C-alpha positions in Angstrom: 23.9 -33.8 39.8 24.6 -31.6 36.8 23.2 -28.0 36.5 21.0 -29.1 33.5 19.4 -32.0 35.4 18.8 -29.9 38.4 16.8 -27.3 36.5 13.5 -29.0 36.5 10.1 -27.6 35.6 7.3 -26.9 38.2 5.5 -30.1 37.1 8.7 -32.2 37.6 9.2 -30.7 41.0 5.6 -31.6 41.9 6.2 -35.2 40.7 9.1 -35.5 43.2 6.9 -34.0 45.9 4.1 -36.5 45.0 6.5 -39.4 45.2 7.7 -38.6 48.7 4.1 -37.6 49.8 3.0 -41.1 48.9 5.9 -42.4 51.0 4.3 -40.4 53.9 7.3 -38.1 54.2 6.6 -34.7 55.9 6.8 -31.5 54.0 9.9 -30.5 55.9 11.7 -33.8 55.0 10.7 -33.4 51.4 12.0 -29.8 51.3 15.3 -30.7 52.9 15.9 -33.6 50.5 15.0 -31.4 47.4 17.4 -28.6 48.6 20.2 -31.1 49.1 19.7 -32.4 45.5 18.5 -29.4 43.5 20.2 -26.7 45.6 19.3 -23.2 44.3 16.7 -24.6 41.8 14.7 -26.3 44.5 11.2 -25.1 45.1 10.3 -23.0 48.1 9.1 -24.6 51.3 5.7 -23.0 50.9 5.3 -24.7 47.5 6.4 -28.1 48.9 4.1 -27.8 51.8 1.1 -26.8 49.6 1.6 -29.7 47.1 2.4 -32.3 49.7 -0.9 -31.5 51.4 -2.8 -31.8 48.1 -1.2 -35.1 47.2 -1.8 -36.5 50.7 -5.5 -35.5 50.3 -5.7 -37.7 47.2 -4.8 -35.4 44.3 -3.2 -37.1 41.4 -2.5 -34.4 38.7 0.7 -32.5 38.9 -0.6 -29.8 36.5 -2.3 -26.5 37.4 -6.1 -26.4 37.5 -7.8 -24.6 34.7 -8.7 -21.1 35.7 -12.4 -20.1 35.4 -13.6 -17.6 32.8 -11.9 -16.5 29.6 -8.8 -18.5 28.5 -5.4 -16.9 28.8 -5.2 -16.1 25.1 -7.8 -15.8 22.4 -5.3 -15.4 19.6 -5.9 -18.9 18.3 -6.0 -20.3 14.8 -9.7 -20.9 15.0 -10.4 -17.2 16.0 -8.1 -16.0 13.2 -10.0 -18.0 10.7 -13.4 -16.8 12.0 -12.3 -13.2 12.0 -10.9 -13.4 8.5 -14.1 -15.0 7.3 -16.2 -12.2 8.8 -13.9 -9.5 7.2 -14.2 -11.0 3.8 -18.0 -11.3 4.1 -18.4 -7.7 5.1 -15.4 -5.4 4.4 -17.1 -2.6 6.5 -17.7 -4.6 9.6 -16.8 -2.8 12.9 -14.4 -4.1 15.5 -17.1 -4.1 18.2 -19.4 -6.2 15.9 -16.7 -8.9 15.6 -15.9 -8.7 19.3 -19.6 -9.3 20.1 -19.8 -12.1 17.6 -16.9 -14.0 19.0 -17.2 -12.9 22.6 -13.6 -11.5 22.8 -12.3 -8.0 23.4 -12.0 -5.3 20.7 -8.2 -5.0 21.5 -7.7 -8.7 20.7 -9.7 -8.4 17.5 -7.6 -5.5 16.4 -4.4 -7.4 17.2 -5.5 -10.5 15.2 -6.5 -8.3 12.2 -3.3 -6.3 12.1 -0.7 -8.8 13.2 -2.1 -12.2 12.0 -4.3 -11.4 9.0 -2.3 -8.4 7.9 -5.3 -6.3 7.0 -6.0 -2.6 7.7 -9.1 -0.5 7.2 -8.8 2.4 4.7 -11.2 4.9 3.3 -12.6 4.4 -0.2 -10.9 6.6 -2.8 -13.2 9.0 -4.5 -13.1 8.8 -8.3 -15.3 10.9 -10.7 -16.1 8.1 -13.0 -16.9 4.4 -12.7 -16.1 2.3 -15.8 -19.0 0.3 -17.2 -18.6 -3.4 -18.2 -18.4 -2.1 -21.8 -15.6 0.3 -20.9 -13.7 -2.5 -19.2 -14.1 -4.7 -22.3 -12.8 -1.9 -24.5 -9.7 -1.6 -22.2 -9.0 -5.3 -22.6 -9.5 -5.2 -26.4 -7.3 -2.1 -26.7 -4.5 -3.8 -24.7 -4.7 -6.9 -26.9 -4.6 -4.8 -30.1 -1.5 -2.9 -28.9 0.3 -6.1 -28.0 -0.5 -7.5 -31.4 0.8 -4.2 -33.0 4.0 -4.4 -31.0 4.8 -8.1 -31.5 8.6 -8.5 -31.2 9.3 -4.9 -32.3 8.7 -3.0 -29.1 11.6 -0.6 -29.6 10.6 0.2 -33.2 7.0 0.8 -32.2 7.8 3.0 -29.2 10.2 5.1 -31.4 7.3 5.8 -33.8 4.9 7.0 -31.1 4.1 10.7 -30.5 1.8 11.6 -27.7 0.2 14.7 -26.4 -1.3 15.8 -23.1 -2.6 18.9 -21.4 -1.9 20.1 -17.9 -2.4 23.2 -15.8 0.8 25.1 -14.8 0.6 27.5 -11.9 3.0 30.4 -11.4 5.1 30.3 -8.2 7.8 32.6 -6.7 9.8 29.9 -5.1 12.9 30.6 -2.9 15.2 27.8 -2.0 16.4 27.2 1.6 19.9 28.3 0.6 18.7 31.5 -0.9 16.7 32.4 2.3 19.8 32.1 4.6 20.8 35.3 6.4 23.6 36.3 8.7 22.4 36.9 12.3 24.1 37.8 15.6 24.1 35.5 18.6 20.7 35.9 20.4 18.9 37.3 17.4 15.7 35.6 16.2 16.1 33.5 13.1 14.4 34.8 9.9 11.0 33.4 9.0 10.3 31.7 5.6 6.6 31.4 4.8 5.2 28.6 2.9 4.9 29.3 -0.8 1.3 29.7 -1.8 -0.2 28.8 -5.2 -0.7 31.9 -7.2 -4.1 32.8 -8.7 -2.6 32.8 -12.2 -2.3 29.6 -14.1 -1.8 28.5 -17.7 -2.7 25.5 -19.7 0.3 23.8 -21.3 -0.1 21.4 -24.1 3.0 19.1 -24.5 3.8 16.8 -27.4 6.7 14.4 -27.0 8.2 11.1 -28.1 10.9 8.6 -26.9 13.6 11.2 -27.6 12.1 14.0 -25.7 9.8 17.0 -25.9 8.7 18.1 -29.4 6.4 21.0 -28.7 5.2 23.0 -25.7 2.3 25.4 -26.2 0.9 27.7 -23.5 -2.7 28.7 -24.0 -2.8 32.5 -24.1 -5.0 34.2 -21.5 -8.5 34.9 -22.6 -8.3 32.1 -25.2 -10.5 29.0 -25.0 -9.0 25.6 -25.8 -11.4 24.3 -28.5 -11.3 22.0 -31.5 -9.9 24.7 -33.8 -7.1 25.7 -31.5 -6.1 22.0 -31.0 -6.2 21.5 -34.7 -3.6 24.2 -35.1 -1.5 22.5 -32.5 -1.6 19.2 -34.4 -0.2 21.0 -37.5 2.6 22.5 -35.3 3.3 19.1 -33.9 3.7 17.7 -37.4 6.1 20.5 -38.3 8.1 19.8 -35.1 8.5 16.2 -36.2 9.6 17.2 -39.6 12.2 19.6 -38.2 13.5 17.6 -35.3 13.0 14.0 -36.1 14.4 13.3 -39.5 12.9 10.2 -41.1 10.3 9.7 -38.4 7.4 10.9 -40.6 8.3 8.4 -43.4 8.4 5.5 -40.9 4.8 6.4 -39.9 4.0 8.3 -36.8 1.7 6.5 -34.3 -0.2 9.2 -32.4 -1.5 8.7 -28.9 -4.1 11.0 -27.2 -6.9 10.6 -24.7 -10.6 11.1 -25.3 -10.9 14.7 -24.2 -13.6 16.6 -26.1 -11.1 18.8 -28.0 -9.4 15.7 -29.2 -12.5 14.1 -30.5 -14.0 17.2 -32.1 -14.7 17.0 -35.9 -12.2 19.7 -36.8 -9.5 18.0 -34.6 -10.2 14.6 -36.3 -9.8 16.2 -39.7 -6.6 17.9 -38.7 -5.2 14.7 -37.4 -6.0 13.0 -40.7 -4.2 15.8 -42.6 -1.0 15.3 -40.6 -0.8 11.7 -41.9 -0.4 10.4 -38.3 -2.0 7.0 -37.4 -3.9 7.2 -34.2 -3.5 4.5 -31.5 -6.8 3.8 -29.7 -6.8 5.2 -26.1 -9.0 3.1 -23.9 -11.6 4.5 -21.4 -10.1 5.2 -18.1 -10.9 6.4 -14.6 -8.3 8.1 -12.4 -7.9 4.9 -10.3 -7.1 2.9 -13.5 -5.3 5.6 -15.4 -2.0 3.7 -15.9 0.3 5.8 -18.0 -0.3 4.5 -21.5 2.4 7.0 -22.6 5.4 4.6 -22.9 8.0 7.2 -21.8 8.1 10.2 -19.5 8.2 13.8 -20.5 
């Protein structure tokens, strides 16, 4: 007999035992016959004796009896569907609640969630502002207006845009790893390099730029407040920077992009923007979680 045909499953072995048990063969005779035929793959004498006795007592099935209690595995398609349904109904539901609902262990619930549903539990991100339905509608309309403005001339439109933004700049005294290296003798302790701490001093930088690069950087002097008048003066400087560094850009029509900070919307700032001759692009309401960079190019 070939090696493949001799490698039978447990159920097939039991079928052979059943056949000879019905022929009223003794367990020893059955075992010796199976060893002669199946050789190393033959079942043990203990197994032959056990199943021969069961078949002689009237057993018909060659399969194992179902074990009492919980099934071998609870990772079934049905449980996966049930757990996914519970998760979608209540995103904050606890593992123990699902386990109690389905009468399975928390470990198996976690396995199904992570490996079969591909979900994980994360904390909600804190944002200082929640957009209202009106704000969301404005965002949609602003996007539509911009797409209509661009049309098939995206390069031309982007080249006409000048944008501005403010940011806080902290002062550091950084030292690179290369700069901190020292010669030491064998056995000496290596030098220590402490983590660079943020300095107490910081400056507000107002940056204006376009698709070609930075046009203007202004650092707010210490003791000075950023207000409408100060920002109005920056707009005049930004216009001058365009005239000096971007020949022909002003005649093509500058499209100015800024957010809705209070200094940008002050009356004096609005008038200064009008005096520059720039056309303002509407900046939609935003919250930090939805603040996609409307600026079409990096600084």
